[in-house]
PDB file of N, CA, C and O in Angstrom:
ATOM      1  N   UNK A   1     123.767 107.309  90.232  1.00  0.00           N
ATOM      2  CA  UNK A   1     123.087 107.023  91.494  1.00  0.00           C
ATOM      3  C   UNK A   1     122.704 105.556  91.583  1.00  0.00           C
ATOM      4  O   UNK A   1     122.268 104.952  90.603  1.00  0.00           O
ATOM      5  N   UNK A   2     122.871 104.997  92.762  1.00  0.00           N
ATOM      6  CA  UNK A   2     122.514 103.601  92.959  1.00  0.00           C
ATOM      7  C   UNK A   2     121.024 103.413  93.182  1.00  0.00           C
ATOM      8  O   UNK A   2     120.279 104.373  93.376  1.00  0.00           O
ATOM      9  N   UNK A   3     120.615 102.176  93.150  1.00  0.00           N
ATOM     10  CA  UNK A   3     119.205 101.828  93.348  1.00  0.00           C
ATOM     11  C   UNK A   3     118.723 102.304  94.718  1.00  0.00           C
ATOM     12  O   UNK A   3     117.613 102.820  94.848  1.00  0.00           O
ATOM     13  N   UNK A   4     119.554 102.129  95.722  1.00  0.00           N
ATOM     14  CA  UNK A   4     119.193 102.513  97.091  1.00  0.00           C
ATOM     15  C   UNK A   4     118.924 104.013  97.186  1.00  0.00           C
ATOM     16  O   UNK A   4     117.966 104.444  97.827  1.00  0.00           O
ATOM     17  N   UNK A   5     119.782 104.799  96.539  1.00  0.00           N
ATOM     18  CA  UNK A   5     119.641 106.252  96.576  1.00  0.00           C
ATOM     19  C   UNK A   5     118.323 106.680  95.933  1.00  0.00           C
ATOM     20  O   UNK A   5     117.625 107.553  96.450  1.00  0.00           O
ATOM     21  N   UNK A   6     117.992 106.064  94.813  1.00  0.00           N
ATOM     22  CA  UNK A   6     116.736 106.374  94.131  1.00  0.00           C
ATOM     23  C   UNK A   6     115.543 106.078  95.021  1.00  0.00           C
ATOM     24  O   UNK A   6     114.584 106.849  95.060  1.00  0.00           O
ATOM     25  N   UNK A   7     115.599 104.969  95.729  1.00  0.00           N
ATOM     26  CA  UNK A   7     114.508 104.600  96.632  1.00  0.00           C
ATOM     27  C   UNK A   7     114.367 105.624  97.752  1.00  0.00           C
ATOM     28  O   UNK A   7     113.253 106.023  98.092  1.00  0.00           O
ATOM     29  N   UNK A   8     115.484 106.051  98.324  1.00  0.00           N
ATOM     30  CA  UNK A   8     115.457 107.043  99.402  1.00  0.00           C
ATOM     31  C   UNK A   8     114.836 108.342  98.912  1.00  0.00           C
ATOM     32  O   UNK A   8     113.999 108.931  99.597  1.00  0.00           O
ATOM     33  N   UNK A   9     115.243 108.791  97.727  1.00  0.00           N
ATOM     34  CA  UNK A   9     114.710 110.030  97.160  1.00  0.00           C
ATOM     35  C   UNK A   9     113.215 109.895  96.903  1.00  0.00           C
ATOM     36  O   UNK A   9     112.443 110.812  97.182  1.00  0.00           O
ATOM     37  N   UNK A  10     112.815 108.748  96.371  1.00  0.00           N
ATOM     38  CA  UNK A  10     111.401 108.512  96.079  1.00  0.00           C
ATOM     39  C   UNK A  10     110.565 108.569  97.350  1.00  0.00           C
ATOM     40  O   UNK A  10     109.478 109.147  97.361  1.00  0.00           O
ATOM     41  N   UNK A  11     111.072 107.971  98.416  1.00  0.00           N
ATOM     42  CA  UNK A  11     110.362 107.968  99.696  1.00  0.00           C
ATOM     43  C   UNK A  11     110.205 109.399 100.218  1.00  0.00           C
ATOM     44  O   UNK A  11     109.141 109.765 100.718  1.00  0.00           O
ATOM     45  N   UNK A  12     111.254 110.198 100.103  1.00  0.00           N
ATOM     46  CA  UNK A  12     111.179 111.589 100.544  1.00  0.00           C
ATOM     47  C   UNK A  12     110.148 112.360  99.732  1.00  0.00           C
ATOM     48  O   UNK A  12     109.370 113.137 100.283  1.00  0.00           O
ATOM     49  N   UNK A  13     110.146 112.142  98.418  1.00  0.00           N
ATOM     50  CA  UNK A  13     109.176 112.814  97.550  1.00  0.00           C
ATOM     51  C   UNK A  13     107.758 112.394  97.906  1.00  0.00           C
ATOM     52  O   UNK A  13     106.849 113.224  97.946  1.00  0.00           O
ATOM     53  N   UNK A  14     107.574 111.116  98.162  1.00  0.00           N
ATOM     54  CA  UNK A  14     106.252 110.612  98.522  1.00  0.00           C
ATOM     55  C   UNK A  14     105.771 111.216  99.838  1.00  0.00           C
ATOM     56  O   UNK A  14     104.599 111.569  99.974  1.00  0.00           O
ATOM     57  N   UNK A  15     106.672 111.332 100.794  1.00  0.00           N
ATOM     58  CA  UNK A  15     106.305 111.926 102.085  1.00  0.00           C
ATOM     59  C   UNK A  15     105.895 113.388 101.904  1.00  0.00           C
ATOM     60  O   UNK A  15     104.908 113.839 102.485  1.00  0.00           O
ATOM     61  N   UNK A  16     106.656 114.117 101.099  1.00  0.00           N
ATOM     62  CA  UNK A  16     106.337 115.522 100.846  1.00  0.00           C
ATOM     63  C   UNK A  16     104.993 115.637 100.142  1.00  0.00           C
ATOM     64  O   UNK A  16     104.164 116.472 100.504  1.00  0.00           O
ATOM     65  N   UNK A  17     104.779 114.797  99.137  1.00  0.00           N
ATOM     66  CA  UNK A  17     103.515 114.809  98.402  1.00  0.00           C
ATOM     67  C   UNK A  17     102.354 114.483  99.326  1.00  0.00           C
ATOM     68  O   UNK A  17     101.295 115.104  99.249  1.00  0.00           O
ATOM     69  N   UNK A  18     102.558 113.511 100.195  1.00  0.00           N
ATOM     70  CA  UNK A  18     101.507 113.067 101.104  1.00  0.00           C
ATOM     71  C   UNK A  18     101.106 114.181 102.067  1.00  0.00           C
ATOM     72  O   UNK A  18      99.931 114.310 102.411  1.00  0.00           O
ATOM     73  N   UNK A  19     102.069 114.982 102.502  1.00  0.00           N
ATOM     74  CA  UNK A  19     101.774 116.074 103.423  1.00  0.00           C
ATOM     75  C   UNK A  19     100.962 117.166 102.731  1.00  0.00           C
ATOM     76  O   UNK A  19     100.120 117.810 103.356  1.00  0.00           O
ATOM     77  N   UNK A  20     101.219 117.372 101.432  1.00  0.00           N
ATOM     78  CA  UNK A  20     100.494 118.397 100.683  1.00  0.00           C
ATOM     79  C   UNK A  20      99.095 117.907 100.318  1.00  0.00           C
ATOM     80  O   UNK A  20      98.113 118.624 100.507  1.00  0.00           O
ATOM     81  N   UNK A  21      99.008 116.699  99.801  1.00  0.00           N
ATOM     82  CA  UNK A  21      97.731 116.127  99.369  1.00  0.00           C
ATOM     83  C   UNK A  21      97.427 114.883 100.196  1.00  0.00           C
ATOM     84  O   UNK A  21      97.806 113.771  99.829  1.00  0.00           O
ATOM     85  N   UNK A  22      96.742 115.086 101.309  1.00  0.00           N
ATOM     86  CA  UNK A  22      96.495 113.962 102.213  1.00  0.00           C
ATOM     87  C   UNK A  22      95.367 113.074 101.682  1.00  0.00           C
ATOM     88  O   UNK A  22      94.271 113.028 102.239  1.00  0.00           O
ATOM     89  N   UNK A  23      95.670 112.383 100.604  1.00  0.00           N
ATOM     90  CA  UNK A  23      94.695 111.468 100.006  1.00  0.00           C
ATOM     91  C   UNK A  23      95.360 110.109  99.895  1.00  0.00           C
ATOM     92  O   UNK A  23      96.227 109.902  99.045  1.00  0.00           O
ATOM     93  N   UNK A  24      94.958 109.191 100.747  1.00  0.00           N
ATOM     94  CA  UNK A  24      95.653 107.904 100.826  1.00  0.00           C
ATOM     95  C   UNK A  24      95.594 107.112  99.525  1.00  0.00           C
ATOM     96  O   UNK A  24      96.549 106.421  99.173  1.00  0.00           O
ATOM     97  N   UNK A  25      94.476 107.211  98.811  1.00  0.00           N
ATOM     98  CA  UNK A  25      94.367 106.469  97.559  1.00  0.00           C
ATOM     99  C   UNK A  25      95.399 106.957  96.553  1.00  0.00           C
ATOM    100  O   UNK A  25      96.061 106.149  95.901  1.00  0.00           O
ATOM    101  N   UNK A  26      95.542 108.270  96.422  1.00  0.00           N
ATOM    102  CA  UNK A  26      96.544 108.829  95.518  1.00  0.00           C
ATOM    103  C   UNK A  26      97.938 108.395  95.957  1.00  0.00           C
ATOM    104  O   UNK A  26      98.770 108.016  95.133  1.00  0.00           O
ATOM    105  N   UNK A  27      98.182 108.454  97.252  1.00  0.00           N
ATOM    106  CA  UNK A  27      99.484 108.094  97.806  1.00  0.00           C
ATOM    107  C   UNK A  27      99.841 106.654  97.449  1.00  0.00           C
ATOM    108  O   UNK A  27     100.967 106.372  97.040  1.00  0.00           O
ATOM    109  N   UNK A  28      98.887 105.751  97.603  1.00  0.00           N
ATOM    110  CA  UNK A  28      99.129 104.341  97.296  1.00  0.00           C
ATOM    111  C   UNK A  28      99.376 104.137  95.810  1.00  0.00           C
ATOM    112  O   UNK A  28     100.245 103.354  95.429  1.00  0.00           O
ATOM    113  N   UNK A  29      98.620 104.834  94.966  1.00  0.00           N
ATOM    114  CA  UNK A  29      98.805 104.707  93.517  1.00  0.00           C
ATOM    115  C   UNK A  29     100.183 105.185  93.106  1.00  0.00           C
ATOM    116  O   UNK A  29     100.853 104.541  92.300  1.00  0.00           O
ATOM    117  N   UNK A  30     100.609 106.315  93.656  1.00  0.00           N
ATOM    118  CA  UNK A  30     101.926 106.856  93.316  1.00  0.00           C
ATOM    119  C   UNK A  30     103.019 105.924  93.817  1.00  0.00           C
ATOM    120  O   UNK A  30     104.003 105.681  93.118  1.00  0.00           O
ATOM    121  N   UNK A  31     102.850 105.406  95.020  1.00  0.00           N
ATOM    122  CA  UNK A  31     103.830 104.473  95.570  1.00  0.00           C
ATOM    123  C   UNK A  31     103.959 103.238  94.682  1.00  0.00           C
ATOM    124  O   UNK A  31     105.067 102.794  94.382  1.00  0.00           O
ATOM    125  N   UNK A  32     102.825 102.688  94.267  1.00  0.00           N
ATOM    126  CA  UNK A  32     102.843 101.506  93.406  1.00  0.00           C
ATOM    127  C   UNK A  32     103.515 101.794  92.074  1.00  0.00           C
ATOM    128  O   UNK A  32     104.319 100.992  91.599  1.00  0.00           O
ATOM    129  N   UNK A  33     103.196 102.931  91.466  1.00  0.00           N
ATOM    130  CA  UNK A  33     103.792 103.246  90.171  1.00  0.00           C
ATOM    131  C   UNK A  33     105.285 103.512  90.305  1.00  0.00           C
ATOM    132  O   UNK A  33     106.054 103.164  89.409  1.00  0.00           O
ATOM    133  N   UNK A  34     105.707 104.120  91.405  1.00  0.00           N
ATOM    134  CA  UNK A  34     107.133 104.351  91.629  1.00  0.00           C
ATOM    135  C   UNK A  34     107.872 103.040  91.850  1.00  0.00           C
ATOM    136  O   UNK A  34     108.964 102.842  91.318  1.00  0.00           O
ATOM    137  N   UNK A  35     107.286 102.153  92.627  1.00  0.00           N
ATOM    138  CA  UNK A  35     107.921 100.857  92.872  1.00  0.00           C
ATOM    139  C   UNK A  35     108.061 100.082  91.571  1.00  0.00           C
ATOM    140  O   UNK A  35     109.074  99.420  91.342  1.00  0.00           O
ATOM    141  N   UNK A  36     107.050 100.164  90.723  1.00  0.00           N
ATOM    142  CA  UNK A  36     107.104  99.492  89.424  1.00  0.00           C
ATOM    143  C   UNK A  36     108.206 100.105  88.579  1.00  0.00           C
ATOM    144  O   UNK A  36     108.959  99.394  87.914  1.00  0.00           O
ATOM    145  N   UNK A  37     108.296 101.433  88.608  1.00  0.00           N
ATOM    146  CA  UNK A  37     109.299 102.151  87.823  1.00  0.00           C
ATOM    147  C   UNK A  37     110.714 101.810  88.279  1.00  0.00           C
ATOM    148  O   UNK A  37     111.622 101.699  87.454  1.00  0.00           O
ATOM    149  N   UNK A  38     110.906 101.644  89.581  1.00  0.00           N
ATOM    150  CA  UNK A  38     112.242 101.403  90.126  1.00  0.00           C
ATOM    151  C   UNK A  38     112.719  99.962  89.947  1.00  0.00           C
ATOM    152  O   UNK A  38     113.914  99.690  90.067  1.00  0.00           O
ATOM    153  N   UNK A  39     111.810  99.047  89.663  1.00  0.00           N
ATOM    154  CA  UNK A  39     112.204  97.633  89.541  1.00  0.00           C
ATOM    155  C   UNK A  39     113.115  97.380  88.355  1.00  0.00           C
ATOM    156  O   UNK A  39     113.526  96.243  88.125  1.00  0.00           O
TER     157      UNK A  39
END
């Protein structure tokens, strides 16, 4: 899988997680850790 595909999947997972747990602080932390992981 390419870098772009991983990013798309991560965004979808984040959106799903955000809908289940509507906590913006958690959402931002997960987004930051995922972005760090994908770099």
